[in-house]
C-alpha positions in Angstrom: -141.9 46.3 90.2 -144.7 48.6 89.6 -142.7 51.1 91.9 -139.9 51.3 89.7 -141.8 51.4 86.7 -144.4 54.2 88.1 -141.1 56.3 88.7 -139.6 55.9 85.5 -136.7 54.0 86.4 -135.2 50.9 86.2 -134.6 48.9 89.6 -130.9 48.1 88.4 -129.6 51.6 89.5 -127.0 52.4 92.2 -127.3 55.5 94.3 -124.1 56.8 96.1 -121.2 59.0 95.8 -118.4 57.9 93.4 -114.9 57.9 95.6 -112.6 57.3 92.8 -111.4 60.8 92.1 -110.7 61.4 95.8 -108.9 58.2 96.2 -106.9 59.4 93.3 -106.7 62.6 94.9 -105.0 61.0 98.0 -102.4 59.2 96.4 -101.5 62.0 94.7 -100.9 64.1 97.6 -99.5 61.0 99.2 -96.5 60.9 96.5 -96.0 64.4 96.9 -95.4 64.5 100.2 -93.1 61.8 100.0 -91.2 63.2 97.7 -91.2 66.8 98.8 -90.0 65.8 102.4 -86.7 66.3 104.0 -84.5 63.7 105.7 -82.1 64.3 107.7 -79.3 62.1 107.9 -78.0 61.6 111.3 -74.3 60.4 111.9 -74.8 57.3 113.3 -73.1 57.6 116.3 -74.1 59.2 120.1 -71.9 61.2 121.2 -72.3 63.7 124.2 -72.1 67.1 123.6 -70.5 69.9 125.5 -73.6 72.6 126.7 -73.0 76.4 125.7 -74.9 79.0 126.7 -74.9 80.7 122.8 -76.6 77.3 121.3 -79.1 77.9 118.5 -80.7 75.5 116.3 -78.9 75.0 112.9 -80.9 74.5 109.4 -81.9 70.8 108.6 -80.3 70.6 105.6 -77.0 70.0 106.9 -73.8 67.4 106.7 -73.7 66.1 109.9 -70.0 64.8 111.2 -69.8 62.8 114.6 -66.3 63.2 116.2 -66.1 59.9 118.8 -63.9 60.2 122.1 -61.8 57.8 120.2 -61.2 60.5 117.3 -63.0 58.6 114.7 -64.9 60.5 112.6 -68.1 59.4 111.6 -70.5 60.1 108.4 -74.2 58.1 107.8 -73.2 55.5 110.8 -69.9 55.0 108.6 -66.2 55.8 110.2 -65.0 58.1 107.2 -61.2 58.8 109.5 -60.0 62.7 109.3 -58.6 61.9 105.4 -62.1 61.5 104.4 -64.3 64.3 105.8 -62.2 66.7 102.6 -63.8 64.5 99.5 -67.1 63.4 101.4 -67.8 67.5 101.8 -66.3 68.3 98.4 -69.1 65.7 96.7 -71.9 66.7 99.1 -71.4 70.5 98.2 -71.3 69.5 94.5 -75.1 69.0 95.0 -76.7 71.4 97.2 -74.4 74.0 99.2 -75.1 73.2 103.0 -73.3 74.1 106.3 -71.4 71.7 107.8 -72.2 71.0 111.5 -70.0 69.3 113.9 -71.0 66.6 117.1 -67.8 66.1 119.0 -67.9 63.8 122.0 -66.9 65.9 125.3 -64.0 63.8 125.7 -62.6 64.1 122.0 -59.0 65.5 122.1 -58.6 69.2 120.6 -56.3 68.4 117.8 -58.7 65.8 116.2 -61.7 68.5 116.1 -58.9 71.3 114.7 -57.8 69.1 111.8 -61.6 67.9 110.8 -62.4 71.5 110.9 -59.5 72.6 108.9 -60.6 69.7 106.2 -63.8 71.0 106.0 -63.0 74.1 105.7 -60.0 73.4 102.7 -63.6 71.4 101.1 -65.4 74.7 101.2 -67.7 73.8 103.9 -69.1 76.2 106.6 -68.2 74.4 109.9 -70.4 74.9 113.2 -70.0 72.9 116.6 -72.7 71.3 117.8 -73.6 71.7 121.7 -76.1 71.2 123.9 -78.3 74.3 125.0 
């Protein structure tokens, strides 16, 4: 008690660093990174892609469609069929211009691939076929 009177302070003083602004800043940065993150939507089905020597990486913001060996067309884990390709791509391209990437199983029929490419091009999409490189 004598010591605190000599220094001119009270014994109830709390010394330390106030970290409240730091915590606020961390939460603001967390929200920023969550909002700014790019989420890639996978087609939801595994396909065996053919290999190609000219393979290259494409954009992350793209419309990924998968054509299975049974000639089913998938987007986001749901079977949309060949007839669902055109309305889906038109709807997605209204929001933002993105390339259409097809993941085609090695055992899929070429006719199904051509029909999906035609539907995507009619809808206004730029189509690429994904391969292993």
